[in-house]
C-alpha positions in Angstrom: 0.1 0.0 0.0 1.5 3.3 -0.9 0.0 6.4 1.1 0.4 10.2 1.0 -1.7 12.8 3.0 -4.6 12.6 0.5 -5.1 9.0 -0.7 -3.7 5.5 -0.7 -3.0 3.2 -3.5 -2.6 -0.6 -3.6 0.3 -1.6 -5.9 1.0 -5.3 -6.5 4.2 -6.9 -8.0 3.4 -10.4 -9.5 5.2 -13.1 -11.0 4.0 -14.8 -14.4 0.3 -15.2 -14.4 -1.7 -17.8 -16.5 -1.0 -21.1 -14.8 -4.0 -22.1 -12.8 -3.8 -24.3 -9.7 -0.2 -23.4 -8.8 1.4 -25.4 -6.0 3.0 -22.2 -4.2 1.9 -18.8 -5.5 -1.9 -18.1 -5.4 -3.4 -15.4 -7.8 -6.3 -14.5 -5.5 -4.2 -11.7 -4.1 -4.7 -9.5 -7.3 -8.1 -8.2 -6.0 -8.8 -4.4 -5.9 -5.3 -3.3 -7.1 -4.8 0.2 -8.3 -1.5 -0.9 -10.1 -0.3 -4.2 -11.0 3.3 -4.9 -12.3 3.3 -8.3 -14.0 6.2 -10.6 -15.4 5.2 -11.5 -19.1 8.1 -13.9 -20.1 5.5 -16.8 -20.8 2.5 -14.5 -21.2 2.0 -15.6 -24.8 2.1 -19.4 -24.2 -0.7 -21.8 -23.2 0.4 -23.7 -20.2 -0.1 -27.4 -20.0 -1.8 -29.1 -17.0 0.1 -29.3 -13.8 0.0 -33.1 -13.5 1.6 -33.4 -17.0 4.3 -30.8 -16.0 4.9 -32.7 -12.8 5.2 -36.0 -14.8 7.7 -34.5 -17.3 9.7 -33.2 -14.3 9.8 -36.5 -12.7 10.7 -38.3 -15.9 13.6 -36.0 -16.5 15.0 -36.7 -13.0 14.7 -40.4 -13.3 16.3 -40.6 -16.7 19.3 -38.2 -15.5 19.9 -40.6 -12.5 19.8 -43.6 -14.8 22.4 -42.1 -17.1 24.6 -41.3 -14.2 23.9 -37.7 -14.5 23.2 -34.8 -12.1 20.2 -32.7 -11.6 20.5 -28.9 -10.8 17.2 -27.3 -9.9 17.6 -23.4 -9.9 15.6 -21.5 -7.4 12.7 -19.6 -8.9 9.3 -20.2 -7.4 7.2 -22.1 -9.8 9.5 -21.8 -12.6 11.7 -24.7 -12.3 
């Protein structure tokens, strides 16, 4: 919330929007904002369902371990 002597404004900084039913970040905090700053890196893409994404992630890890490889997971909420 940004306040001055005469008024207040609600300002929200958001991550990527568009994927429903996220595990960590909820989109219900976007109500009643005066200004919203949104990341739009993947804004032009249709996101696949979460179970499909989780299965792909699991398969990649299993295959990497079977091949003797390593798995590096970068820290980025709901991006990895």
